C-alpha positions as CSV (number, residue, x, y, z in Angstrom):
1,M,104.7,118.2,-52.3
2,P,107.5,116.3,-50.5
3,D,109.2,117.6,-47.3
4,A,112.7,118.4,-46.9
5,G,113.5,115.0,-44.8
6,T,112.2,113.2,-47.7
7,V,114.2,115.2,-50.3
8,A,117.5,114.5,-47.4
9,D,116.7,111.3,-47.7
10,A,116.5,110.5,-51.2
11,T,120.1,112.5,-51.7
12,A,121.7,110.6,-49.2
13,A,120.7,107.5,-50.6
14,R,121.5,108.4,-54.1
15,A,125.2,109.5,-52.7
16,R,125.8,106.0,-50.8
17,S,125.2,104.6,-54.0
18,R,127.6,106.0,-56.0
19,P,131.7,105.2,-55.4
20,P,133.6,107.2,-52.4
21,L,135.5,108.9,-54.9
22,H,132.5,110.1,-56.6
23,G,131.8,112.4,-53.8
24,L,135.1,113.4,-53.6
25,V,135.5,114.3,-56.6
26,T,132.5,116.5,-56.4
27,A,133.3,118.1,-53.1
28,C,136.5,119.7,-55.2
29,H,134.3,121.9,-57.0
30,P,135.4,120.7,-60.3
31,V,133.5,123.2,-62.9
32,P,135.9,125.9,-61.3
33,A,138.6,124.0,-60.7
34,V,139.2,122.6,-64.3
35,A,137.9,126.3,-65.7
36,V,140.7,128.1,-63.8
37,T,143.2,125.7,-64.8
38,L,142.7,125.0,-68.4
39,L,142.1,129.4,-68.6
40,T,145.1,129.8,-66.8
41,T,147.8,127.1,-69.0
42,V,146.2,128.7,-72.4
43,L,147.3,132.0,-70.7
44,A,150.9,130.2,-70.3
45,A,151.2,128.2,-73.4
46,S,150.2,131.6,-75.2
47,A,153.0,133.8,-73.2
48,G,155.4,131.6,-74.6
49,Q,155.8,128.7,-72.2
50,D,157.2,125.5,-73.3
51,A,155.2,122.1,-72.8
52,R,157.4,121.3,-69.6
53,G,156.4,125.0,-68.3
54,C,152.5,124.4,-69.2
55,A,152.2,121.2,-67.6
56,L,153.5,122.7,-64.5
57,V,151.4,125.3,-64.6
58,A,148.3,123.2,-65.1
59,A,149.6,121.3,-62.4
60,A,150.3,124.1,-59.7
61,V,147.2,125.4,-60.5
62,L,144.7,122.2,-60.2
63,A,146.3,121.1,-57.0
64,G,146.0,125.0,-55.6
65,Q,142.1,124.6,-56.8
66,L,141.4,121.3,-55.3
67,S,143.1,122.2,-52.0
68,V,140.5,125.4,-52.1
69,G,137.4,123.6,-53.2
70,W,138.1,120.5,-50.7
71,C,139.1,123.2,-47.8
72,N,135.7,125.0,-48.5
73,D,133.3,121.9,-48.0
74,A,135.6,120.9,-45.0
75,V,134.8,124.0,-43.3
76,D,131.2,124.7,-44.6
77,A,130.0,121.3,-43.4
78,R,127.9,122.2,-40.7
79,R,126.9,125.0,-41.8
80,D,125.4,123.5,-45.2
81,R,123.8,121.0,-43.1
82,A,122.1,123.7,-41.4
83,A,120.8,125.5,-44.6
84,G,119.5,122.2,-46.0
85,R,122.1,122.2,-49.0
86,Y,121.6,118.5,-49.4
87,G,123.2,118.6,-53.4
88,K,126.5,119.2,-51.3
89,P,128.7,115.8,-51.0
90,V,129.8,116.1,-47.6
91,V,125.7,116.7,-45.9
92,S,124.3,114.2,-48.3
93,G,126.9,111.8,-47.1
94,A,128.5,110.6,-50.4
95,V,132.1,111.9,-48.6
96,G,133.2,112.0,-45.0
97,V,134.2,115.6,-43.7
98,T,137.5,113.9,-42.5
99,T,138.2,112.7,-46.0
100,V,137.7,116.0,-47.6
101,R,139.5,117.7,-45.1
102,A,142.5,115.2,-45.5
103,A,142.6,115.4,-49.2
104,S,142.7,119.7,-48.9
105,L,145.7,119.5,-46.8
106,V,147.3,116.8,-49.3
107,A,146.6,119.3,-51.8
108,L,147.8,122.2,-50.6
109,A,151.2,120.3,-49.4
110,L,151.7,119.4,-53.6
111,S,150.8,122.9,-54.6
112,V,153.7,124.2,-52.6
113,P,156.7,122.6,-54.3
114,L,154.3,122.5,-58.0
115,S,154.3,126.0,-57.7
116,L,157.6,126.8,-56.5
117,A,159.1,124.7,-59.4
118,C,157.9,127.5,-61.8
119,G,160.0,129.7,-60.2
120,A,160.8,131.3,-56.9
121,L,159.0,134.2,-57.4
122,A,156.0,133.3,-59.7
123,G,155.0,130.1,-57.4
124,T,155.5,132.6,-54.2
125,V,152.6,135.0,-56.0
126,H,150.6,131.8,-57.0
127,L,150.9,130.2,-53.1
128,L,149.8,134.0,-51.9
129,G,146.7,133.5,-54.1
130,V,145.9,130.1,-52.7
131,G,146.5,131.4,-49.5
132,A,143.9,133.9,-50.0
133,A,141.3,131.8,-50.9
134,W,142.2,129.4,-47.6
135,A,141.6,132.9,-45.9
136,Y,138.2,133.2,-47.7
137,N,137.2,130.0,-46.3
138,L,138.5,130.0,-43.1
139,G,136.5,133.3,-42.2
140,V,137.2,136.2,-44.3
141,K,133.8,135.1,-46.1
142,A,132.1,136.2,-43.0
143,T,133.6,139.9,-43.5
144,V,132.4,143.2,-45.6
145,L,136.4,142.1,-47.0
146,S,134.9,138.8,-48.6
147,W,135.8,140.1,-52.2
148,L,139.5,140.8,-51.6
149,P,140.6,137.3,-51.6
150,Y,138.6,136.6,-54.8
151,A,140.6,139.6,-56.2
152,I,144.6,138.8,-55.1
153,G,143.7,134.9,-55.9
154,F,142.5,135.6,-59.6
155,A,145.0,138.4,-59.9
156,A,147.7,136.0,-59.0
157,L,146.9,134.1,-61.7
158,P,148.2,136.3,-64.7
159,A,151.3,137.1,-62.2
160,F,152.1,133.5,-61.8
161,V,151.9,132.7,-65.3
162,A,154.4,136.2,-66.3
163,L,156.9,135.4,-63.6
164,G,157.3,132.1,-64.9
165,L,158.8,132.8,-68.1
166,P,162.3,133.6,-68.4
167,G,163.8,136.2,-66.8
168,S,160.8,136.4,-64.3
169,P,159.4,139.6,-65.8
170,W,157.0,141.7,-64.3
171,P,153.2,141.1,-65.1
172,A,151.7,144.2,-67.1
173,T,149.4,146.4,-64.4
174,W,146.3,146.5,-66.7
175,V,146.3,142.1,-66.7
176,V,146.6,142.1,-63.2
177,A,144.3,144.8,-62.4
178,A,141.8,143.0,-64.8
179,G,141.8,139.7,-63.2
180,A,141.1,141.3,-60.1
181,L,138.0,142.6,-61.4
182,L,137.1,139.1,-62.5
183,G,137.8,138.0,-59.1
184,V,135.3,140.5,-57.7
185,G,132.9,139.9,-59.9
186,A,133.0,135.9,-59.7
187,H,132.5,136.2,-56.1
188,L,129.5,138.0,-56.5
189,G,127.9,135.4,-58.8
190,N,129.3,132.7,-56.7
191,V,127.5,133.6,-53.7
192,L,124.3,135.1,-55.2
193,P,122.3,131.9,-55.4
194,D,123.0,131.1,-51.6
195,I,122.8,134.8,-50.0
196,A,119.5,134.2,-48.0
197,S,120.7,130.9,-46.8
198,D,123.8,132.8,-45.7
199,R,122.6,134.9,-43.6
200,A,120.4,132.2,-41.8
201,T,123.8,130.9,-40.8
202,G,125.3,133.6,-39.7
203,V,127.7,134.6,-42.9
204,R,127.6,138.2,-43.4
205,G,129.9,138.9,-46.3
206,W,130.0,141.9,-48.5
207,P,127.3,140.1,-51.0
208,Q,125.1,139.0,-47.9
209,R,125.1,143.1,-46.6
210,L,124.2,144.2,-50.0
211,G,121.4,141.5,-50.5
212,P,120.6,139.3,-54.0
213,A,118.8,142.6,-55.6
214,R,121.7,144.9,-55.3
215,V,124.0,141.8,-56.0
216,R,122.6,141.0,-59.1
217,L,123.0,144.4,-60.4
218,L,126.5,145.1,-59.2
219,M,127.6,141.7,-60.8
220,P,128.0,142.8,-64.5
221,V,130.0,146.0,-63.3
222,P,133.6,144.6,-62.9
223,L,132.7,141.4,-65.5
224,V,132.4,144.3,-68.0
225,M,134.9,146.7,-66.7
226,A,137.6,143.7,-66.7
227,S,136.8,142.8,-70.6
228,A,137.3,146.9,-71.2
229,V,140.9,146.9,-69.7
230,L,141.8,143.7,-71.4
231,A,140.2,145.1,-74.7
232,L,141.5,148.7,-74.6
233,G,144.7,148.2,-72.5
234,G,148.1,147.2,-73.3
235,P,149.6,146.5,-76.8
236,G,149.0,144.7,-79.7
237,P,146.2,144.8,-82.6
238,R,142.5,145.9,-81.5
239,G,140.5,146.5,-84.4
240,V,137.2,144.7,-84.4
241,V,138.5,141.9,-81.8
242,G,138.4,144.2,-78.5
243,P,135.1,145.9,-78.8
244,A,133.4,142.8,-80.5
245,A,135.0,140.8,-77.6
246,L,134.3,143.3,-75.0
247,A,130.3,143.7,-76.2
248,V,129.8,139.8,-75.8
249,A,131.6,139.8,-72.4
250,A,129.0,142.7,-71.4
251,L,125.9,140.5,-72.8
252,T,127.1,137.7,-71.5
253,A,127.9,139.1,-67.5
254,V,124.3,140.7,-67.8
255,G,122.3,137.7,-69.1
256,G,123.8,135.8,-66.6
257,A,122.5,138.1,-63.9
258,L,119.6,138.2,-64.9
259,A,119.2,134.6,-65.7
260,G,120.0,133.7,-62.1
261,R,116.4,135.1,-61.0
262,R,115.3,131.7,-61.9
263,R,118.5,129.5,-62.4
264,A,120.8,130.1,-59.4
265,G,124.0,128.8,-60.8
266,V,123.7,131.1,-63.9
267,P,125.9,133.8,-62.6
268,F,128.5,132.3,-61.7
269,L,128.7,130.2,-64.8
270,A,128.4,133.6,-66.8
271,S,131.5,134.8,-64.8
272,I,133.6,132.0,-65.9
273,V,132.9,132.4,-69.8
274,V,133.5,135.9,-69.5
275,A,136.9,134.5,-67.9
276,G,137.6,132.8,-71.0
277,I,136.3,135.1,-73.6
278,D,138.8,137.6,-71.9
279,V,141.7,135.1,-72.2
280,A,140.7,134.5,-76.0
281,M,141.2,137.7,-76.9
282,L,144.3,138.5,-75.0
283,V,145.2,135.3,-77.1
284,W,143.9,136.7,-80.5
285,R,145.6,140.1,-79.6
286,G,148.5,138.8,-78.6
287,A,149.1,140.9,-76.3
288,A,152.2,140.5,-73.9
289,L,151.7,139.4,-70.3
290,T,154.6,141.7,-69.2
């Protein structure tokens, strides 16, 4: 069986054989970045935003997500090396930490005018969510409040969409609450595979203190609660759509947590799928965000 050094050398060799742009794209955490951007844009379109408004929402959210993803890999580079995370682009040598850090700052700078172009209040709320994610990367992740930036960031997205509508209507509390619950579930699913290595490198956030067994049991709870709020709360027809979507979301969340024992990345993907189900449910019901 190959040792860690052999695996690291092989991974680094493969990484260096690819174009530098590949490493930069991988370092931005493309799956969650694209998923969050797409779901928020769909939410904006369903809320009544025109093509220009949807394009601005998509650009602002994507810039914010790129900045957060690159910031994460730049800040965690030393810890990732210590934990032997050879799949990380910076650790493998696919892209330099200086390049990733610079890209994160450029994306952050772009997110400011793009967010504010959607409206001063809407843009401020979105930037608050981006700022919370940066705070997580820069140190909150290692505290018992590690869940809070995720809750703020996810709650900010439907608020950003609602406040960007004509007249800047205040977002419905139940939709914002569901976003916050989704964020907590996503946090648990995202951290679950790395709890052991995080503990070894000194990261003692909320999930690391709970331990993998408890996190696996707890993760579906906020995800299902978010779906329940969206299925049963607010205006709009319910019929069988709400309960059916809630059942599918619950099965997805629980199944993802159980599958995480063998496939480390499944719990976080499950949280993204639940978010997609929730957005689809809102669109189907035609429930207003305000």
